[in-house]
C-alpha positions in Angstrom: 47.9 -8.6 23.1 44.4 -10.1 23.3 42.5 -12.2 21.0 39.5 -9.8 21.2 41.5 -7.1 19.2 42.5 -9.4 16.4 40.8 -11.9 14.0 40.3 -15.3 15.6 43.0 -17.2 13.7 45.0 -20.1 15.0 48.2 -18.0 14.9 46.6 -15.2 17.0 45.1 -17.7 19.5 48.3 -19.5 20.0 50.4 -16.3 20.3 48.0 -15.0 22.9 47.1 -18.0 25.0 50.6 -19.5 25.0 52.4 -16.3 26.0 52.8 -17.7 29.6 55.7 -19.7 28.2 57.5 -16.6 27.1 60.8 -16.7 29.0 60.2 -13.3 30.6 56.6 -14.1 31.7 57.7 -17.6 32.8 60.4 -16.2 35.1 58.0 -13.6 36.6 55.5 -16.3 37.5 58.1 -18.7 39.1 56.8 -18.2 42.6 53.3 -19.3 41.6 54.8 -22.7 40.4 57.4 -23.1 43.1 60.2 -25.7 43.0 59.8 -29.2 41.9 62.5 -31.8 41.7 60.8 -33.3 38.6 59.1 -31.1 36.1 60.0 -32.4 32.6 58.7 -33.4 29.2 58.4 -37.2 28.7 57.4 -39.6 26.0 54.7 -42.2 26.5 54.9 -45.3 24.2 51.7 -46.5 22.5 50.1 -49.6 23.9 51.6 -52.9 22.8 48.3 -53.9 21.2 47.3 -50.9 19.1 43.9 -49.2 19.7 41.5 -48.8 16.8 42.4 -45.5 15.1 40.4 -43.1 12.9 43.7 -42.2 11.1 45.3 -44.4 8.5 48.9 -43.7 9.5 51.7 -44.8 11.8 50.9 -43.3 15.2 53.8 -41.5 16.9 54.7 -41.8 20.6 52.7 -39.5 22.9 54.2 -36.4 24.3 53.5 -35.5 28.0 54.8 -33.5 30.9 55.6 -35.0 34.3 55.4 -33.2 37.7 56.6 -34.6 41.1 58.2 -33.0 44.2 60.3 -36.0 45.1 63.3 -37.9 43.6 63.3 -40.5 40.8 63.4 -43.2 43.4 60.4 -41.8 45.3 58.5 -41.4 42.0 59.1 -45.1 41.3 57.4 -46.0 44.6 54.3 -43.8 43.9 50.9 -45.6 44.1 48.7 -42.7 43.1 48.6 -40.6 39.9 46.8 -37.5 38.6 46.1 -37.9 34.8 45.5 -34.4 33.4 44.0 -33.5 30.0 44.9 -29.8 29.7 42.5 -27.2 28.1 42.8 -24.9 25.1 39.9 -25.9 23.0 42.0 -28.8 21.4 43.7 -26.1 19.2 46.2 -24.4 21.4 48.1 -24.5 24.8 50.5 -27.2 26.0 51.0 -28.6 29.5 53.7 -26.0 30.2 51.1 -23.4 29.9 49.3 -25.1 32.9 52.5 -25.4 35.0 51.3 -23.2 37.8 48.3 -25.2 39.2 49.7 -28.6 38.0 52.9 -27.9 40.0 50.8 -26.9 43.1 48.7 -30.0 42.9 51.8 -32.3 42.8 53.7 -30.4 45.5 50.8 -30.1 47.9 49.6 -33.7 47.5 53.1 -35.2 47.0 51.6 -37.1 44.0 52.9 -37.3 40.4 50.9 -35.5 37.8 51.1 -36.5 34.1 49.7 -34.0 31.6 49.2 -35.1 28.0 50.5 -32.9 25.2 48.0 -34.1 22.6 48.2 -33.0 19.0 46.3 -29.8 18.3 43.9 -29.0 15.5 43.8 -28.0 12.7 47.0 -30.0 12.1 45.6 -32.9 14.2 41.7 -32.7 13.9 39.0 -34.6 15.8 39.3 -37.2 17.1 43.1 -37.3 17.2 43.4 -35.7 20.7 40.9 -38.1 22.2 42.5 -41.2 20.7 46.0 -40.0 21.8 44.7 -39.4 25.4 43.1 -42.8 25.4 46.3 -44.5 24.3 48.2 -42.6 27.0 45.8 -43.8 29.6 45.9 -47.4 28.3 49.7 -47.5 28.4 49.8 -46.2 32.0 47.2 -48.8 33.0 48.7 -51.7 31.3 52.2 -51.0 32.6 50.9 -49.8 36.0 52.8 -46.6 35.5 56.2 -48.1 34.4 56.0 -46.2 31.1 56.3 -42.9 33.1 58.9 -43.9 35.7 56.9 -45.9 38.3 57.9 -49.4 39.3 55.2 -51.1 37.3 53.6 -54.4 38.4 56.4 -55.7 40.5 58.5 -54.4 43.4 61.2 -55.9 45.7 60.4 -56.2 49.4 62.8 -55.8 52.3 63.8 -59.5 52.0 64.8 -59.0 48.3 61.7 -61.0 47.2 59.9 -59.9 44.1 56.2 -59.4 44.6 53.3 -58.1 42.5 52.0 -54.6 43.3 48.4 -53.5 43.4 47.1 -51.3 40.6 47.9 -47.6 41.0 45.0 -45.2 41.8 44.3 -42.7 39.1 42.2 -39.5 39.3 41.5 -37.8 35.9 41.2 -34.1 35.7 40.7 -31.7 32.8 39.7 -28.1 32.1 38.3 -25.8 29.4 36.4 -28.2 27.1 34.3 -27.1 24.1 30.6 -27.9 24.3 28.3 -29.1 21.5 24.7 -27.7 21.0 22.8 -27.0 24.3 20.4 -29.7 25.6 17.2 -29.2 27.5 17.8 -28.9 31.2 16.6 -32.1 32.8 15.8 -30.6 36.1 16.8 -27.8 38.5 20.4 -28.3 39.6 21.3 -28.2 43.3 24.8 -27.0 44.1 26.9 -26.3 47.1 27.6 -22.6 46.5 25.1 -21.3 44.0 22.8 -19.7 46.5 21.5 -16.4 45.4 24.4 -15.7 43.1 23.5 -18.0 40.2 20.4 -17.8 38.0 19.3 -21.0 36.2 16.6 -21.4 33.6 14.3 -23.3 36.1 14.4 -20.9 39.0 11.2 -19.8 40.8 11.9 -16.1 40.1 10.3 -15.7 36.7 12.4 -12.7 35.6 15.9 -12.7 34.3 18.1 -9.7 33.6 18.9 -8.6 30.1 22.2 -7.3 31.5 24.2 -9.5 33.8 25.0 -8.3 37.3 28.5 -6.9 38.0 31.0 -9.4 39.4 31.6 -9.2 43.1 34.6 -7.4 44.5 36.0 -10.5 46.1 35.0 -14.2 46.6 36.3 -16.7 49.1 35.8 -20.0 47.3 36.6 -22.0 50.4 33.8 -20.5 52.6 31.5 -19.1 49.9 31.6 -15.7 51.2 31.1 -12.9 48.7 32.1 -9.3 49.0 29.7 -7.2 46.9 30.7 -3.8 48.2 31.5 -1.2 45.5 35.1 -0.8 44.5 36.8 2.6 44.9 36.7 3.3 41.2 32.9 2.6 41.2 32.3 5.1 44.0 34.1 7.9 42.2 32.9 7.2 38.7 30.7 10.1 37.4 27.1 9.1 37.1 27.0 10.1 33.5 29.4 7.2 32.7 27.5 4.6 34.6 25.3 2.5 32.3 21.6 2.3 33.3 20.3 -1.0 34.5 18.5 -3.0 31.9 14.8 -4.0 32.3 13.8 -7.5 33.2 12.1 -10.0 31.0 10.3 -13.3 31.5 12.8 -16.1 32.0 11.3 -18.1 29.2 12.8 -15.5 26.8 16.3 -15.6 28.3 18.9 -17.3 26.3 21.7 -19.8 27.0 24.8 -18.9 28.9 26.7 -18.7 25.7 24.4 -15.9 24.5 24.0 -14.3 27.9 27.7 -13.8 28.2 28.4 -13.0 24.6 30.5 -10.0 25.8 32.7 -12.2 27.9 36.3 -11.0 27.4 37.9 -14.4 28.0 36.2 -16.5 25.3 33.8 -14.8 22.9 31.4 -16.5 20.4 33.7 -16.0 17.5 36.4 -17.8 19.3 34.2 -20.7 20.1 33.1 -20.9 16.5 36.7 -20.6 15.2 37.9 -23.4 17.5 35.0 -25.7 16.5 35.8 -25.2 12.8 39.5 -25.9 13.3 38.8 -28.9 15.4 36.1 -30.5 13.1 36.9 -29.3 9.6 39.5 -31.8 8.6 38.2 -34.8 10.5 38.5 -38.2 8.7 34.7 -38.6 9.1 31.7 -36.2 9.3 31.1 -35.5 13.0 27.6 -35.4 14.3 27.6 -32.6 16.9 24.1 -33.5 18.2 24.6 -37.2 19.0 28.4 -37.8 19.1 29.2 -38.0 22.8 32.9 -38.0 22.1 32.3 -34.4 21.1 30.1 -33.6 24.1 29.5 -36.0 27.0 26.1 -34.4 27.7 24.7 -36.3 24.7 25.9 -39.8 26.0 23.4 -42.5 26.7 22.4 -43.0 30.3 23.8 -46.5 30.3 27.3 -44.9 29.9 26.8 -42.0 32.2 25.5 -44.3 35.0 29.0 -45.9 35.0 30.9 -42.7 35.5 33.1 -42.6 38.6 32.6 -39.9 41.2 32.6 -36.5 39.3 33.3 -33.0 40.6 32.6 -30.0 38.4 33.8 -26.5 38.9 32.7 -23.5 36.7 32.5 -19.8 36.8 29.1 -18.2 37.2 29.7 -16.0 34.2 31.4 -18.7 32.1 29.8 -19.1 28.7 29.8 -22.9 29.4 28.0 -22.8 32.7 24.8 -24.3 31.2 26.6 -27.2 29.7 28.3 -27.9 33.1 24.9 -27.9 34.9 23.2 -30.0 32.3 26.1 -32.6 32.4 25.9 -32.9 36.1 22.2 -33.3 36.0 22.4 -36.0 33.3 25.0 -38.0 35.3 22.9 -37.8 38.4 19.8 -38.8 36.7 21.5 -41.8 35.0 22.9 -42.9 38.4 19.5 -42.5 40.0 17.9 -44.9 37.5 20.8 -47.3 37.8 20.3 -47.3 41.6 16.7 -48.2 41.1 17.6 -51.2 39.1 20.2 -52.1 41.8 17.5 -51.9 44.5 15.3 -54.1 42.5 18.0 -56.7 42.3 18.8 -56.3 45.9 15.2 -56.7 46.9 15.2 -53.7 49.1 12.5 -51.7 47.3 9.6 -53.9 46.2 7.5 -50.9 45.1 9.6 -50.6 42.0 8.9 -54.1 40.9 5.7 -53.1 38.9 7.8 -50.8 36.8 11.0 -52.9 36.3 11.3 -56.2 34.5 14.1 -57.4 36.8 12.8 -59.3 39.7 14.4 -59.1 43.2 17.2 -61.7 43.8 18.2 -63.6 46.9 18.9 -61.1 49.6 22.1 -63.0 50.5 23.7 -61.5 47.4 26.3 -59.1 48.6 26.1 -55.9 46.5 26.5 -53.2 49.1 29.9 -52.2 47.8 28.8 -52.0 44.2 29.0 -48.4 42.6 25.4 -48.4 41.8 24.5 -48.8 45.5 25.8 -45.3 46.3 23.6 -42.3 46.7 23.6 -40.5 43.2 23.8 -37.0 44.9 27.1 -38.1 46.5 28.6 -39.1 43.2 28.2 -35.8 41.4 29.1 -32.5 42.8 28.9 -29.0 41.3 30.5 -25.8 42.5 29.8 -22.5 40.7 32.2 -19.7 41.4 30.3 -16.4 41.9 31.4 -13.6 39.5 34.0 -15.8 37.8 34.4 -16.4 34.1 36.4 -18.9 32.0 40.0 -20.2 32.6 40.4 -19.2 36.2 43.2 -21.6 36.7 45.5 -19.6 34.3 45.2 -16.5 36.5 47.0 -17.6 39.6 49.6 -14.7 39.4 47.0 -11.9 39.7 43.6 -13.4 40.8 43.4 -14.5 44.4 40.4 -16.6 43.8 42.5 -18.8 41.3 44.7 -19.9 44.2 41.7 -20.7 46.3 40.3 -22.8 43.4 43.6 -24.7 43.3 43.3 -25.4 47.1 39.7 -26.4 46.7 40.4 -28.9 43.9 43.4 -30.2 45.9 41.0 -31.1 48.7 38.6 -32.8 46.2 41.4 -34.9 44.6 42.7 -35.9 48.0 39.2 -37.0 49.1 38.9 -39.2 45.9 42.2 -40.9 46.6 41.3 -41.6 50.2 37.9 -43.2 49.3 37.6 -46.9 49.6 37.4 -48.3 46.2 34.1 -49.8 45.0 33.9 -53.6 44.3 32.1 -53.9 41.0 30.6 -57.1 40.1 30.7 -57.3 36.2 27.6 -59.5 36.1 25.5 -57.2 38.2 26.7 -54.2 36.1 25.9 -55.9 32.9 22.4 -56.9 34.0 21.6 -53.4 35.2 23.0 -51.6 32.1 21.2 -54.1 29.8 17.9 -53.3 31.6 18.5 -49.5 31.4 19.1 -49.8 27.6 15.9 -51.8 27.2 13.8 -49.3 29.2 15.5 -46.5 27.1 14.5 -48.1 23.9 10.9 -48.7 25.0 10.7 -45.0 26.1 11.9 -43.8 22.8 9.5 -46.1 21.0 6.6 -44.8 23.1 7.5 -41.2 22.5 7.7 -41.7 18.8 4.4 -43.6 18.7 2.6 -41.0 20.7 4.1 -38.3 18.5 2.9 -40.0 15.3 -0.6 -40.6 16.9 -1.0 -36.9 17.8 0.0 -35.9 14.3 -2.7 -38.0 12.6 -5.4 -37.2 15.1 -5.5 -40.3 17.2 -5.6 -40.2 21.0 -7.9 -37.1 21.0 -11.1 -37.0 22.8 
C-alpha cells in the first residue's frame, strides 16, 4: 500500500508510513536493528517549573523511547546523550518506526538515545509538538538525565563520597521536517559532496533541465563515488519505451526543488499540503508561515542563527526539500560570519572593520579565543547532499545499501561532536555581539524601506 494510490488522509498516511511496526515486518527487519539490552518506551515528567504553553489545559507527561546497548547500571553512568526528534511531518510515525537507525547509533557509539514520541496533529496541532520536545529537553537538562535513568547531578566515588557530576553532553538530531515558503538563496552553497551531481539556482551553467536526470545506479556516501552505468533493465528496454530527453531552459525559469521533483514518489505536493493543513488548521493561534521561525528556522533572525551550535545537514539530491536545506545552511553560515566580525572588532584583531561597526576594539588582554563566535563559520555548518537520493533515506535500511552508509556517516558526525572540546561562552560578550547585530539589522531594514519609498516617489533619480 502506498500513499500515492490513495487520498492523502491522516488514516492513509499513518497506515502506510507506520507499517514498519507491523509484527511481521518488524520481525523481518530485526537484523537491521540488532540486539539492544535496553529498547523500551519511557515517560519523561514535565519540568518542575512549568513552561509557558499555548494550550489552556493540564499537560500530560511526555512519551519517549530509550535505546542503550548496556545494562541499567551502565546507563546510569552515561555522560553523553543523543536527543532525537523523529520525523513524520508532525502528523504520523512514532519512535518505534525509527528503531533501525536509532538502534544502530546507540549500539555503535555505546551512547543512550532518547527519541521523543510527541503528540501528532491533527489531534495535537502546532505548536504542541515543539512545546512537548522543549519540555522533554528541559527536564533532561535540569535533572542531568536522572528523569530517563541516568545518575543525575550526583554520584558516589570509590571512597563512598558523594560528589557533583558535570553536565551531560547532548547532541540533538532530527529528520524529515516540513518547510515553510521558500526564501531567496543568499549565496551559492559550497558542500563536501555536491560536485557535478547537484544543480543549484546560482550555478554558472545557465541551463537547467526540465526533466531531472536519472538516479545513479549506486552511490558510496563515505567516499562520494557514484556509479552511473546503466542498469541491466535499462540496457534491454526497447527504445520505443524510453522517454525522450527534455529540452533545457534558462535557469532563471527553473522552479524550486518542491516543484522540480513534483513527481517524487516518496513525498508528493499533495502530501506536503495535507500535512501542513493538519498541522496548522487547529492551532490555538493563527500561524504566520512567512515569519514564524518555529515553523521554519530559515526565517529566524540572524541574532538567533548566530548562536546555533555546530550543525550538520544531510539531504538527498532529489529530495523536494533540498532547497530549504541549502538555504538554511547558508543563513546560519552568514549569521555566524557577521557575529565573527563583531567578535574580531571586540578582540581588536581586525581594525579594518571599525569603520563599519559601532563596537570599538577592547583591551587585547581579554581572553575570548574559546568563545563560539571566534570559530570559522565554515567549520560550524556542514552540508552533504546524497546524489540520486530522495526523502526518508533512513527508513530504507532493509533494502537500500546507501541508507546503511548514511547511518555510518552520521555516526561519525555525532562522534566527532561529542569529542570536540566544549566552547567557553562569556554571556557578556555574547550579549554585546547579539545586541550589535540586532541594531545593524534594524538599521539595514530601515535603509531598505527608506530607499524603496524614495524610489517609488521618484527621489534618488538622476
